[in-house]
Steps between C-alpha positions, in 0.01 A plus 500: 500500500628845409576747780643849552847354459428438131458873447831565677680243287356663188619842617849353549489355147337782306540818708839453666556872558198508732540156659704599810255767617193288419644202685601707803155658525327164468723326755452780754120482464448139400166434667331807352658462157413130484140589582496690168726288282424140600140507372604716204760238404235227497259710296768619255623146439149367445402791274818553300739214572870510587562787259303734727787532746758613244242732343428648842872550569555670164198722558633589845842595358345713227274669753784578743714647222207708377435635849867595541506679164175685573635612837813640335283700257289619795809622685612700194156639408383572854153360427329195356513488120225251406355451156152636434220274628386375156856392425532335842178306448594387149873445561483353850162373619380360165840370384530132590874496428552773758234409755566128554865542615390810693235292680753239613729772632216684670442204734863392548591841641282423805743226600826635359497876574566603862268799459204267431536243778295695754220516243465121513465499878252788494293339224484161669490583871318836519278472194415141404497346845283779640228495234158387626382147432374435146621840383465616142822656370572719198847544351543811286762470223566139596765446231640147538225419751740348752388716794140392437608136478708527817196651671292197401781265603525661844124539557290209366181684602535815286411583141716727285441696178800645315477773234767634265502700176779284352386196299850338515506539879155343536612216272787426742269529801240269343761238416639503855144487636428184301808339657426620853181310574326819613278543195182467703588804716719726284420666168693737277375729226623775271335817628571857603515459876387857570230565241190347662585608854554861398186499288291437812467125436713378788459161666641476852764250608639394837852512354660699218854456365661790315867405466739725309230667293484865610834599346377378159210747490502863379338586833432251782193686634248286304669190641463617859140609432435149367654339808289719728182423304549124479632399843236368738480622861781338701646364175872531430698643208854388416657790310857536376687739276848609391658827613778671303540180301502552124390246242384521141133505601522685833303817445407652838797601712466458878777652713373450855314221678254762622381570143316171430394485865338844473320396181369191678378709794331747265311204347361399839759238597710477812842346550541181702862419411770640268840365391750672273843371404769647278710354222876545492609822330833672423621734778419824317169399338226764502222244530446206734290221342261350752221246507214598732207285608201572723206321648201735501145489629188707445461773761 
């Protein structure tokens, strides 16, 4: 049976430059990282076969190099320099050749980047394990779908719906879902996650996941309005975003942890827990890339 170790071996084979840091992060946080990667390894092998691990490692290497290059441009320009939204949608979210490797990388960073480890603990311990019995959960911009599938794996009583505007991402999510055995409680569909909620057609959920979405939007206010409109009383929101961390499709630039928190509060949410960890940067860098996550509740 495939395990997290198969991803590490693939990183050592196909992404050697990044293997020492990935291995060190995994070994220092083995229980949490295995919680993510052990089931993913089973699902990936069943859905895609042995080749999935090398593909994931190559996608991870490409992603890490792209992030480093984007950060260098950010340092020189002093601001994010994204493409226009139509070009991002066509060249990123609808491009299978770009999105599939991106999707593998987008889940591996949870286990291999030190700045993301606390997100795993927050997601599992303060969000999933504290949802009410038989909760209904919505994931906005679910991408690869792995957070939704991990939610179903951890909580056999809940039902999860994942939405994303990217057909290639939903194709990956659907294939992993078929391998996971959670098809009776998890569903994925191509949809604009914000459109119905912000058109006054919101359904309420006991849990909402919005992981690394806000920075991809021209303005995050509609996202926070959607979270406020769709979360049930005493329900929980898992929200995360990138601060001062440039990528090709990062559009909205957060500089302080207080900025997304204030937007959440303005939308009628209150903070229960916040974590924020930094990535390594050169000594004289102007910007400090961070990954911030919060558990929120309706006021």
